[in-house]
N, C-alpha and C positions, 0 to 999 in steps of 0.2 A: 538513580536519577529521577527527580520529580518531573511530572508531566503536566503540572497545573497550567491551565490555559491552552493546552494543545488539543487538537482534534484528530481523532483516528477513525478510519473506516476499516472494518473487518469483514471481508467476504467469507461466506460460509460460517458466520458467527453465531449461529443459533444452537449449536451443539458441539460436543467433543472438544477438540483442540481449539477451534475457533471461539467457542464460548469461554474457554479458560483464558485465551489471549485477551478477549474483550474485558473480562473481569479483572485481569491483571493490569491492563491499561487503565481501567477505571480506578482501581485501587491506587494507582500512581497519580491520579488526578486528571486524567484525560477525559474529554467528552468523546463518546464513542457512538458511531453509526454502525448498526448491525445490519448486514445484508444477508438475506436468505431467500429461497424461492417461496417460502411460506411466510406471509406477513404475521400470522398468529405466532409462529415459532420465534420470529425476530422480536415481536412485542413481549414475549415472556422473558427474554434476556434483558430487554430494556427495562422491564419492571424490576428485575434483580439489580440492575445498575442504579436505577433511581431510588431503590430502597436503601442504598448506601450513600445517597446524596449526590450522585453524579448524573449529569444530563446524558440522555441517550436518544437515539433516533432509530426507528425500525423502518427498513426499506425492503420491499419485496422486489427482487430483480433476478433475471436470468442473465448473468454477466457474459454468457456466450453470445449474446446479442449486443452489438455495439451500441445501439440506441439505449438499451437498458443499463449498460455499464456507464455510459455518459450520464444518464438520468440519476444513477446512484451518486455519482460524484457531485453533480449539480445540486441535488437535494441536500446533501451533507453541507455544502458550502452555503446554500441558501439558509439553512437552519442555524449553522454555527459561525458563519462568516469567514471561514478559513479551512485549510486542510494541511495537516502536518505529517500524518502517518498513514500509510496504506499497507494493510496486511492482506496479501493475496493468499487466503487460506482455502477458498472454495476448491473442491475437487471431488471427482466421482471415480468409481471403478466399475468395471463390467467384467468381473472375474469369470473365468471359464477356460476351457481348452481353446487354443488358438484355432484349431481346425473347425471348431463349431462357432466361433465368434462371427457375428454378423457385421457387415460393414457399417451399418447404422450405429451399432454399439461402439465400434472403434471411433467413428466420427464424433459421437457424443462425448467420449472421454477426451479427445483432442480439443473439442470445442470449449468445454468447461475448463479443463486443466491448463491448456495453452492459450487459446484465443481469449478466454475470459481474463486471464492474467494480463495479456497484452492490451486488451481493450481498457481495463480499469487503470492500468499503469499509464497508458497514453492519455487517458482523460484526466488523470490526477497530476501529471508531471508539471504542466504549466501553472496551475494554481499553487502547487507546492513551491515552485521556483519563485513565484511572485509573493509568497507569504513572508512572514516575519522571519528574521534570522535566528538560527541557533548559534550563538556567538562562539561556542567552543569547537566549531567544525570548519573545515576548509573543503572546498569542492574543486574537482579537477575534471577537465574534459580531455580525453586523449591521454597521451603519455604512456609511460611504462607501467606494467602491472606488478612490479616488484617492490612497491612502496616508495620508490624514488620520485619525489615530487620536486619539480623545478619551478622557480618563481614564474617563468613565462607560461606555465600551464595552470596556475591557480586562477580560479574564477572569482574575482572580486575580493580576494584575500579572506579575512575573517568573515564567517557567516555566509549567507546565500549570495550568489553572484548578482551584480548589476549589469555585467556584460560578460560575454564569453571570449576567451582568448584561444586562438588556435595553437596547436603544438602537439608534439609527440608523434609517434609512428603508428600507434594502434588506436585509432579513433573509436568513438562509440561507447566510451566508458565515463561514468560519473562516479566519483569516489567520495565518500565521507570519511575523513580521518578523525579519530578520537585520540587526542594527545599526539604522540610522535608517530606511532605506527599502528597498523591494524585498522579495524573499522568496517563499515558496511560498504558494499559495492553494488552498483546497478550497471549491468553490462547490456 
């Protein structure tokens, strides 16, 4: 699937899996915003992206802080005019024996790995819903989680929704269906 014209944000994109994801998205034609705690590290990946002819943006942010997660998303939209893909890749570990783990270490892991993903997703969801449609997808709010989509649960039919329909027994789910079954889910 080509991603020409699409914009992606990759948190934790300066090394390892995040860097590989950013390079893969770029190879598919997406413009990519790289988020890292170090601006210099993010800029190195952007230089690699731009060497292949893809636009990139380096952003230094601590996504465990709501204002910085919001700033990351806003900077990406300001630069590229839209947002289509968010990859919540940032994560930290504080390995060690539980009996010796300090509460501050535990809190840091939860803040980055959980709150960071929450903050960036919350900041990105409205701009993504307002963005251009991906015509091969259907989106659903609520409903069953077994792949049974009822017409009353579809959001705007093909592509992104222009209005939300109530329905289903298990709310809080947005599903993207690729073809007949399967696909990505955001719960």
